[in-house]
N, C-alpha and C positions, 0 to 999 in steps of 0.2 A: 483450340484452333477452330473447332466447328462453328462457334459463335462468330468469330472473326470472318470466316468464309461466308457465313450467312449474311453478315452485314455488308460485305463486299458485293454480294449478289443482290443488294437492294432491300433485304429484309430488315425490319426494325428489330433491334436486339437491345438488351440491357447492357449498355457500355460500362456502367458502374460495376456490374458483375465481372466483366473482363478485367477492369482495373483492380478489383479486390483479389481476383485470382493471381494476377501478376504480383501484387503486393505480398501475397502468401508465399510465392516462390522466393521472393527476396527474403522474407522473414525466415523461411526454412534454412537459409544459408547462414543465419546468425548463430554464433556460438559464444555465449557470454563468458564461458570459462577461458577460452583462448584469447578473447579480446573484449575485456569488460567495458572499454570506452567506445566500442563500435567503430574503430578507425580503419579496420582492414576491409576496405570496400571490395577488393577482389574476392576475398573469402565470402563476403556477404552475397555476392552475386553469382557464386559458382552454381548453385542449384537453378537459379533463374536462367543463367546462360545455357546450362546443359539441357534442361527440360522445357524451356520456353523459347528463349531467344534464337537458338540455332534453327529450330523448326519454323519459327515465325519468319526469320529472315529468308530461309529457303523458299517457303510458300509465298512470301511477298515477292520474291524475285520471279517465281513461276507465274504468279498472278499478273505482275507488271508486263512480263513477256507476252502472256496471252492477250492482255488488253492492247498492247502495242500491235500485235499481229492482227487482231480483230479490227482495230482502228485503221490500220494500213489497208487491210482487205476491203473494208467498207469505203474508205476514201477512193481506192482504185475502182471499185464497182460503181461508185457514184460518178466518178469522172467518165468511166466508160459509158454509163447511161446517158450522161449529159452530152457526150461527144458523138453518140450513135445517132445517125439521122432518123428522124421520126416525122410523121405527118404534121404535128403541131409546131415543129422546129423551123421557124422561118426567122428571117432577120428581125422583123418587127416584134414577134413574140419574144425572142431572145433578149433584145434590147429592153423591152418593157419588163421582162422578168428580172433582169439584172438591175434595173432601176427601182425595183421593189414593187412593181405592179403585178397584175395578174396576166396570164397568157390569154390570148384571144381565141381560144378553142371553141 
């Protein structure tokens, strides 16, 4: 989970390593004696689900919630900054800025 969190924070990580680890969790659930043809998918995924998927989904939900809160806060702050009167904020500057130009400060 640490590698996934580091990647979410913008750090470059070995994603193939993450894939190999998840493949190992799936492989650990295989029991050739019980199912020689490998058709019991639920059994194969039991270790993956218990030791990876549950934690991954929980942390993904927490991460998404945090990102949503941060985005909402930043958006609110940005609008408050834009709507707060300031010396450079004149009709001409605002129209020019919205049109893709530069402010006339």
